[in-house]
VMD Tcl script that draws the C-alpha trace (Angstrom):
set ca {
  {-55.37 73.41 -158.41}
  {-52.42 72.21 -160.48}
  {-53.58 74.40 -163.38}
  {-53.56 77.50 -161.16}
  {-50.11 76.77 -159.75}
  {-48.60 76.08 -163.17}
  {-50.25 79.17 -164.66}
  {-48.86 81.40 -161.91}
  {-45.42 79.86 -162.33}
  {-45.60 80.31 -166.11}
  {-46.60 83.97 -165.78}
  {-43.81 84.63 -163.28}
  {-41.25 82.77 -165.38}
  {-42.20 84.68 -168.54}
  {-42.17 87.99 -166.69}
  {-38.68 87.29 -165.37}
  {-37.60 86.13 -168.82}
  {-38.99 89.27 -170.46}
  {-37.50 91.70 -167.97}
  {-34.05 90.10 -167.67}
  {-32.98 87.90 -170.58}
  {-34.87 89.68 -173.34}
  {-34.03 93.04 -171.79}
  {-30.36 92.15 -172.18}
  {-30.73 91.00 -175.79}
  {-33.03 93.76 -176.99}
  {-32.81 94.66 -180.65}
  {-32.58 98.42 -181.08}
  {-34.01 98.94 -177.62}
  {-37.07 96.84 -178.45}
  {-38.04 93.86 -176.28}
  {-40.66 91.27 -177.28}
  {-43.82 91.41 -175.22}
  {-43.93 87.89 -173.80}
  {-46.66 88.91 -171.35}
  {-48.86 89.77 -174.33}
  {-48.25 86.31 -175.78}
  {-49.35 84.69 -172.51}
  {-52.40 86.91 -172.08}
  {-53.58 86.42 -175.64}
  {-52.85 82.69 -175.65}
  {-54.71 81.96 -172.45}
  {-57.54 84.19 -173.64}
  {-58.26 82.32 -176.85}
  {-57.33 78.89 -175.43}
  {-59.37 79.09 -172.22}
  {-61.97 81.84 -172.75}
  {-62.82 85.34 -171.55}
  {-62.62 84.72 -167.81}
  {-59.19 83.14 -167.98}
  {-58.04 85.90 -170.35}
  {-59.18 88.58 -167.91}
  {-57.51 86.90 -164.92}
  {-54.20 86.26 -166.71}
  {-54.33 89.75 -168.21}
  {-54.87 91.26 -164.79}
  {-51.89 89.47 -163.26}
  {-49.61 90.17 -166.22}
  {-50.66 93.81 -166.17}
  {-50.22 94.14 -162.41}
  {-46.69 92.75 -162.67}
  {-45.94 95.36 -165.32}
  {-47.60 98.08 -163.20}
  {-45.67 97.19 -160.07}
  {-42.28 96.96 -161.71}
  {-42.46 99.38 -164.65}
  {-45.59 101.52 -164.39}
  {-46.08 105.08 -163.29}
  {-49.69 104.45 -162.28}
  {-50.97 101.32 -160.59}
  {-53.62 99.55 -162.64}
  {-53.19 101.06 -166.09}
  {-51.29 98.13 -167.59}
  {-53.62 95.75 -165.76}
  {-56.63 97.40 -167.40}
  {-55.09 97.23 -170.87}
  {-54.07 93.59 -170.46}
  {-57.47 92.66 -169.03}
  {-59.28 94.09 -172.05}
  {-56.90 92.35 -174.41}
  {-57.33 89.03 -172.58}
  {-61.10 89.44 -172.65}
  {-61.22 90.26 -176.37}
  {-58.96 87.31 -177.19}
  {-61.27 85.12 -175.12}
  {-64.07 85.93 -177.55}
  {-62.20 83.83 -180.12}
  {-62.07 80.70 -177.95}
  {-65.07 79.29 -179.78}
  {-63.21 79.20 -183.09}
  {-59.81 78.21 -181.67}
  {-58.24 75.04 -183.04}
  {-54.89 74.00 -181.52}
  {-53.55 72.72 -184.85}
  {-54.10 76.04 -186.64}
  {-51.33 78.57 -186.06}
  {-52.83 81.38 -188.16}
  {-55.44 82.51 -185.63}
  {-53.02 82.71 -182.67}
  {-50.45 84.63 -184.72}
  {-53.08 87.04 -186.03}
  {-54.58 87.61 -182.58}
  {-51.22 88.09 -180.89}
  {-49.96 90.61 -183.44}
  {-53.29 92.46 -183.34}
  {-53.17 92.46 -179.54}
  {-49.61 93.79 -179.50}
  {-50.41 96.54 -182.00}
  {-53.50 97.48 -179.97}
  {-51.42 97.52 -176.79}
  {-48.82 99.75 -178.46}
  {-51.44 102.21 -179.67}
  {-53.21 102.33 -176.30}
  {-49.86 102.82 -174.61}
  {-49.12 105.72 -176.96}
  {-52.48 107.36 -176.31}
  {-52.34 106.97 -172.53}
  {-48.67 107.74 -171.94}
  {-47.60 110.06 -174.75}
  {-50.51 111.72 -176.52}
  {-52.16 112.82 -173.27}
  {-48.84 114.47 -172.33}
  {-48.72 116.49 -175.52}
  {-46.39 114.31 -177.60}
  {-48.13 113.99 -180.96}
  {-45.50 112.34 -183.17}
  {-47.43 109.11 -183.71}
  {-45.68 108.14 -186.95}
  {-42.27 108.22 -185.25}
  {-43.53 106.18 -182.30}
  {-45.32 103.70 -184.57}
  {-42.34 103.11 -186.85}
  {-39.69 103.02 -184.12}
  {-41.45 101.36 -181.20}
  {-44.85 99.78 -181.96}
  {-44.03 98.06 -185.24}
  {-40.59 96.68 -184.27}
  {-42.01 95.38 -180.98}
  {-44.89 93.70 -182.81}
  {-42.49 92.05 -185.28}
  {-40.17 90.90 -182.48}
  {-43.15 89.64 -180.45}
  {-44.59 87.69 -183.37}
  {-41.15 86.17 -184.02}
  {-40.92 85.05 -180.38}
  {-44.51 83.76 -180.57}
  {-43.30 81.07 -182.96}
  {-41.15 79.69 -180.13}
  {-43.16 80.54 -177.00}
  {-46.69 79.69 -178.18}
  {-46.06 75.95 -178.80}
  {-44.75 75.63 -175.23}
  {-47.87 77.33 -173.83}
  {-50.06 75.16 -176.05}
  {-48.28 71.99 -174.91}
  {-48.71 72.93 -171.24}
  {-52.40 73.70 -171.80}
  {-53.02 70.44 -173.65}
  {-51.28 68.38 -170.97}
  {-53.31 70.09 -168.24}
  {-56.55 69.52 -170.14}
  {-55.69 65.83 -170.63}
  {-54.95 65.48 -166.93}
  {-58.24 67.22 -166.03}
  {-60.18 64.93 -168.37}
  {-58.59 61.81 -166.89}
  {-59.33 63.12 -163.41}
  {-62.98 63.73 -164.30}
  {-63.33 60.22 -165.72}
  {-62.19 58.73 -162.43}
  {-65.19 60.28 -160.69}
  {-67.75 59.21 -163.27}
}
mol new
graphics top color blue
foreach p $ca { graphics top sphere $p radius 0.5 }
foreach p [lrange $ca 0 end-1] q [lrange $ca 1 end] { graphics top cylinder $p $q radius 0.2 }
display resetview
């Protein structure tokens, strides 16, 4: 129960942080995608199911506050959380290369899917401009912020897992 409460609070805190603080300090109109960091991190730390659930809630927050259509961001984030969950079997908390690679890949995938669904289908075909001016800078800014945000998420996850293990040992 504590894990669920802390996860919800973390998602809400990061959403508020992304939409207020980072919105105010955007670089060239680009804001890091903290919700992508959370979705990817919980996916490869906790597995596919947790990645889907966190992705759904992160996506629904984005849909409700920023989206034109309800459910489109949620669908994208759910798929990204699920695909990151596939890597939970090879996840090692000490290794930072896998999380960084998965988060940047997830953010680039998100940017390309966003382009296809929101621009290309409306007849805007200048992909190179969008890639160089929006997708790539956002991915770089997101990966830079991952260096600071990911260790906090990892620390919270490790503490919760330790608490769950101690709780399980009491019943055995």
